[in-house]
C-alpha positions in Angstrom: 85.0 103.3 142.8 85.5 105.1 145.4 87.3 108.9 146.0 90.8 107.2 146.9 91.2 105.3 144.4 90.2 108.0 142.2 92.3 110.0 142.9 95.3 107.0 143.1 94.9 107.0 139.8 95.0 110.3 138.8 97.9 110.5 140.5 99.5 107.3 138.9 98.5 109.3 135.4 99.9 112.7 136.1 103.0 111.3 137.2 103.7 109.6 133.7 104.4 106.2 135.9 106.1 103.7 134.4 103.7 100.7 133.2 105.9 98.7 135.0 107.7 99.9 137.2 105.1 102.1 138.8 108.4 104.4 139.3 107.0 108.4 137.8 108.5 110.0 135.3 108.3 107.4 131.9 107.4 109.3 129.4 106.1 105.7 126.8 105.7 108.0 123.9 108.7 109.8 123.9 110.8 107.4 124.7 109.0 105.3 122.3 109.3 107.7 119.0 113.3 108.6 120.2 114.2 104.7 120.2 112.1 103.9 117.0 114.1 107.3 115.1 117.3 106.7 116.5 116.8 102.5 116.6 116.5 103.4 112.0 119.1 105.6 111.1 121.6 103.2 113.5 120.7 100.1 111.9 121.2 101.9 107.9 124.5 103.7 109.5 125.4 99.8 111.1 124.7 97.7 108.1 126.4 100.0 105.5 129.9 99.8 108.0 129.7 96.0 109.8 127.1 94.4 107.8 123.8 92.5 108.9 126.3 92.0 112.3 126.2 96.1 112.1 123.4 97.0 111.7 121.7 93.7 114.7 124.6 96.3 117.2 123.4 100.4 115.3 119.7 98.4 116.0 120.3 97.9 119.5 122.9 100.9 120.2 120.3 103.6 118.4 117.1 102.6 119.8 118.9 102.9 123.4 120.3 105.9 123.1 117.5 107.8 120.9 114.6 105.9 123.6 116.9 108.0 126.0 116.9 111.4 124.1 113.0 110.8 123.3 112.5 110.1 127.2 114.4 113.4 128.1 112.7 116.4 125.5 109.3 114.1 126.0 110.2 115.6 130.6 111.2 118.9 129.5 107.9 120.6 131.0 106.6 118.1 133.5 102.6 119.1 132.9 102.4 117.3 136.5 103.7 120.6 137.9 102.8 122.5 135.6 99.1 121.9 136.6 99.1 121.8 140.1 101.4 125.5 140.5 98.8 126.8 138.1 95.3 125.0 140.0 97.2 126.5 143.7 98.3 130.1 142.0 95.8 130.9 139.4 93.4 132.6 141.8 96.5 135.1 142.3 96.6 135.6 139.1 95.5 140.1 138.4 93.9 139.0 135.2 91.6 135.8 136.9 87.8 136.8 136.7 86.9 135.2 140.9 83.5 134.5 139.1 85.4 131.5 136.8 87.1 128.7 138.5 90.6 127.2 137.6 88.5 124.5 134.6 88.5 127.0 133.6 91.8 129.1 133.0 93.4 125.4 132.8 93.1 124.3 128.8 95.1 128.6 128.7 97.6 127.9 130.9 97.9 124.2 128.8 98.7 125.8 125.7 101.0 128.0 127.2 103.4 126.0 128.9 103.0 123.3 125.8 103.5 125.8 123.3 106.3 127.2 125.2 107.7 123.6 124.9 106.8 122.8 121.1 108.5 125.9 120.0 110.1 128.7 123.0 113.1 126.3 123.3 114.6 126.5 120.4 114.2 130.9 120.3 110.9 131.4 118.7 109.0 134.5 121.4 105.7 134.2 121.8 104.7 137.6 119.9 106.0 135.4 116.7 103.5 133.0 117.2 101.5 134.2 118.6 98.9 134.7 116.3 99.2 130.1 115.2 98.4 130.2 119.1 95.2 132.3 118.8 94.6 130.1 115.7 95.1 126.8 118.2 92.5 127.9 120.9 89.8 129.0 119.5 89.8 125.4 117.7 90.8 123.5 120.4 87.1 121.8 121.8 86.6 123.0 125.0 84.7 123.3 127.5 86.4 127.0 129.2 84.5 129.5 129.5 86.7 131.9 128.7 87.1 133.1 124.9 91.3 134.1 123.2 90.8 137.7 124.6 90.2 136.2 128.1 92.6 133.5 127.8 95.4 134.9 126.0 96.9 136.7 129.5 97.0 132.8 131.2 98.6 132.1 128.4 101.5 134.3 128.0 101.8 134.2 131.3 102.5 130.2 131.4 104.8 130.7 128.9 106.3 133.0 130.5 106.9 130.5 133.5 108.0 128.0 131.2 110.5 129.6 130.0 112.6 130.0 133.2 111.5 127.0 135.0 112.2 124.3 132.1 115.2 122.1 131.7 117.8 123.2 129.2 
């Protein structure tokens, strides 16, 4: 396989492309979880209100609404944009060891923006979960050469960036 084809496949994966249309921004896991959850609830409500017909209508409407909500949640942080940002800018950060590569910092940046997406929008501050992040970082298998103390500033940096750029 040539490198152009690998880059195209990598770009398509990173853009969360819809498997049918090829459009970017597809989040099948977030959409599916949202659709299943809302569909189940709406089926129960529909059955209670309108019997079997209400259950079918409730399931359809609930699944559509839940799918859209699930996709919206999955798009709060765009991992492709975040990864590109950090790849292009990491070397300008004061905490970066010039002897290390982006791949050494990538897991730390990813933990920072994903953690903000998971906890920060609920009002939880970085300081509130720093111990949890440390445990998580130290337990995740990684090829990174960064220990917690070296990864910590990058995690915090990505958290802070996510806090200012995330869609609310």
